[in-house]
C-alpha positions in Angstrom: -0.1 0.3 0.1 1.3 3.4 -0.6 2.4 5.2 2.1 1.4 8.9 2.4 4.5 10.5 0.9 4.0 8.2 -2.1 0.1 9.5 -2.5 1.7 13.1 -1.6 4.1 12.6 -5.1 1.3 10.9 -7.1 -0.6 14.6 -6.7 2.7 15.6 -7.9 2.8 13.7 -11.0 -0.9 14.2 -11.7 -0.5 17.8 -11.4 2.7 18.3 -13.5 1.0 16.1 -16.6 -2.3 17.8 -16.2 -0.4 21.2 -16.2 2.5 21.1 -18.9 1.6 24.4 -20.2 0.6 26.0 -16.9 2.1 27.2 -13.9 4.8 24.3 -12.4 6.9 26.4 -10.2 8.2 24.8 -7.1 5.4 26.8 -5.1 2.9 25.1 -6.9 4.0 21.8 -7.0 4.6 22.0 -2.9 0.8 22.9 -2.7 -0.3 19.9 -4.8 2.5 17.9 -2.6 0.6 19.7 0.9 4.3 20.0 2.1 6.1 22.9 2.5 8.1 25.0 0.3 11.3 24.8 2.0 11.3 21.0 1.8 9.5 19.6 -1.1 12.1 19.5 -3.2 14.2 17.8 -1.1 11.7 15.3 0.0 11.3 14.7 -3.8 14.3 14.3 -5.1 15.5 12.0 -2.1 12.7 9.9 -2.5 12.9 9.5 -6.4 16.8 10.3 -6.9 15.8 13.1 -9.7 14.9 16.9 -9.8 11.7 18.2 -10.5 13.2 20.1 -13.7 14.5 16.3 -14.6 11.3 15.0 -14.0 9.0 17.5 -15.4 11.0 17.2 -18.6 10.4 13.3 -18.8 6.5 13.9 -18.0 6.4 16.5 -21.0 8.4 14.2 -23.1 5.8 11.3 -22.1 3.1 13.7 -23.2 5.0 14.2 -26.5 5.1 10.3 -27.4 1.3 9.9 -26.8 0.5 12.7 -29.0 3.1 11.8 -31.6 1.7 7.8 -31.9 -2.3 8.8 -31.1 -2.9 12.1 -32.7 -2.0 13.9 -36.2 -1.7 17.1 -34.4 1.3 19.1 -36.5 5.0 18.8 -34.5 5.1 22.5 -33.4 2.0 21.7 -31.9 2.8 18.8 -30.5 5.7 20.7 -28.9 3.6 23.8 -28.0 1.1 21.4 -25.7 3.8 19.6 -24.1 5.0 22.7 -22.9 7.8 24.0 -25.5 6.9 26.8 -27.2 10.1 26.6 -29.5 9.7 23.4 -32.1 13.6 23.2 -31.9 14.3 23.1 -28.3 11.6 20.3 -28.6 13.2 18.5 -31.2 16.4 18.8 -29.4 15.5 17.6 -26.0 13.5 14.7 -27.7 16.4 13.4 -29.7 18.4 13.7 -26.3 15.8 11.3 -24.7 14.7 8.9 -27.0 17.7 8.9 -29.8 16.1 10.0 -32.7 13.8 13.2 -33.7 9.8 13.3 -33.3 9.3 12.8 -36.6 10.9 9.9 -36.8 9.6 8.6 -33.9 6.1 9.0 -35.4 6.9 7.3 -38.5 8.3 4.4 -36.9 5.4 3.9 -34.2 7.7 2.7 -31.4 6.0 1.3 -28.2 5.7 4.2 -25.5 8.3 4.0 -22.5 6.1 3.5 -18.8 5.7 7.1 -16.9 6.4 6.6 -13.2 7.7 8.0 -10.2 11.2 6.6 -9.9 12.9 5.3 -6.6 16.4 6.2 -5.2 16.8 2.9 -4.0 19.2 2.8 -0.9 19.8 5.1 1.5 23.1 5.4 3.9 21.6 5.0 7.4 21.7 7.5 10.0 20.6 8.2 13.8 16.9 10.3 13.9 15.5 11.3 17.1 12.0 13.3 17.9 13.2 16.0 20.1 11.3 18.9 22.1 13.4 22.0 21.3 13.6 25.1 22.5 12.9 28.7 21.3 15.8 29.8 19.8 17.0 33.4 19.0 20.1 33.7 16.8 22.6 36.2 15.8 23.5 35.5 12.1 25.1 36.9 9.3 23.2 36.1 5.9 25.5 34.1 3.4 24.2 34.0 -0.6 26.3 31.4 -2.8 27.5 28.0 -2.7 27.1 26.3 0.7 30.7 25.1 0.9 31.8 28.6 1.4 29.3 29.7 4.0 32.8 29.3 6.6 33.3 32.8 5.2 29.7 34.3 7.1 31.0 32.1 10.1 34.2 34.0 10.0 32.6 37.3 10.3 29.9 36.5 12.7 32.2 34.8 15.2 34.5 38.5 14.9 32.4 40.7 14.6 30.7 38.8 18.1 34.3 38.8 19.8 35.0 42.0 19.0 31.5 43.5 20.6 32.5 41.4 23.9 29.4 39.1 23.2 31.3 35.8 23.7 29.8 35.2 27.2 26.3 35.6 25.5 27.0 33.3 22.8 25.5 29.8 22.5 26.1 27.1 20.1 27.1 27.8 16.2 24.4 27.4 14.3 23.4 27.5 10.3 20.3 28.0 8.4 19.9 26.7 5.1 17.0 28.2 2.7 17.2 26.4 -0.6 17.9 22.7 -1.9 21.2 22.9 -3.8 19.9 20.4 -6.3 16.8 23.0 -6.9 18.8 26.1 -7.0 22.0 27.5 -8.9 25.0 27.7 -6.4 25.4 31.3 -7.0 21.9 31.9 -5.8 21.6 29.7 -2.5 20.5 31.1 0.4 21.5 30.6 3.9 22.9 32.5 7.3 25.4 31.5 9.7 26.1 32.6 13.2 25.2 31.7 17.0 22.4 31.2 19.4 22.9 34.2 21.9 21.2 35.4 25.0 17.8 37.0 25.0 19.1 40.3 26.6 22.2 40.5 24.4 22.2 43.3 21.7 22.0 42.3 18.1 22.9 45.1 15.5 24.0 45.0 11.6 25.7 43.2 10.2 24.4 40.7 12.6 20.4 40.4 11.9 18.5 38.7 14.9 16.8 35.6 13.7 14.0 33.3 16.3 13.6 29.8 15.4 10.3 28.9 16.9 10.5 25.5 19.4 8.4 22.5 19.3 8.7 18.8 17.6 12.0 18.1 15.6 13.5 15.4 14.0 17.3 15.6 14.7 19.8 13.9 12.7 23.1 12.9 13.8 25.7 13.6 11.4 29.8 12.4 12.3 32.1 13.3 9.9 33.0 15.7 7.0 31.1 18.3 6.4 31.1 17.0 2.8 29.6 13.9 4.0 26.3 16.5 4.8 24.5 15.8 1.5 23.9 12.0 2.1 22.7 12.5 5.6 19.9 15.3 4.1 18.8 12.8 1.2 18.4 9.7 4.1 16.2 12.3 6.3 13.9 13.4 3.5 13.9 10.6 1.3 14.0 7.6 3.8 13.2 8.7 7.5 10.6 11.4 6.5 8.4 9.5 4.5 8.5 6.3 6.7 7.9 8.2 9.8 4.7 9.7 8.8 5.2 13.3 10.2 5.0 16.7 8.4 7.6 19.0 8.3 6.9 22.7 9.0 7.5 25.6 7.2 10.5 26.7 8.0 14.4 26.0 7.1 16.4 23.3 8.4 19.0 23.9 10.5 22.7 23.0 11.6 24.0 22.7 14.9 27.9 22.1 15.2 29.0 20.6 18.4 32.4 21.0 17.3 34.3 22.9 14.7 37.1 22.2 12.4 38.9 24.7 14.3 40.3 22.2 17.0 38.4 18.5 15.8 39.7 16.7 12.9 36.9 15.9 9.9 36.4 12.4 10.9 35.0 13.6 14.4 33.3 16.3 13.7 29.6 16.1 14.8 27.0 17.8 13.1 23.0 17.7 14.3 20.4 18.1 11.2 17.4 19.5 12.5 13.6 20.0 10.9 10.9 21.0 13.0 7.9 19.2 12.4 3.6 19.3 13.0 
């Protein structure tokens, strides 16, 4: 029997197929899945092994196959109906997928491929626990660009806090990651780096105050280099979350760092990934 998340993704498939020439933005697909816009793409990619953009392209080409085999509509009309206003780009995409042009495909009358949701297969397993997290007040510096370069923002946040004598007011080092790197170009990824800070401490530019609501969270423990965090996210969103039956809240995931590369070997780094749940 299909679980709740399989049903959600099936609704996405149906929505895409019915709206190939309409609104297929990530927000519209997240609405179809009834999932948070912060987490929809992570869940989809982790569960299916393909990005939403790749899935939409696959659905468009499947629709094109049906149009070519079942109708005599002109190729330009088929292209437009399947979301390709430019017939040349349609022909190129079709040839890349099936090894022949739409006209040649129609002439040969080959059998149509099945349309289905993919499965990502096996996952590396991680420890995930449900915890009641406190509300947190954060002093953060915004970062835009590849997540791997967020260290620059952490250094700036730390230097600013220390220069202002805020060291005794600081708690855990934390990062917020607003976008899925599989859905957003590296140069446009949004994140924030900084620290938990005491309620009475003053926060002024370039530091920005961000408050995280408390409540039920899924907390994944990752030990090892930060380069392995992508695998941890894939397990959390592609395996644990669908099996748990939990639904994430509309807020970005956080990373809480129990130690740092300043004094810890890469294999001993411990990172907690937190996702707020309804």
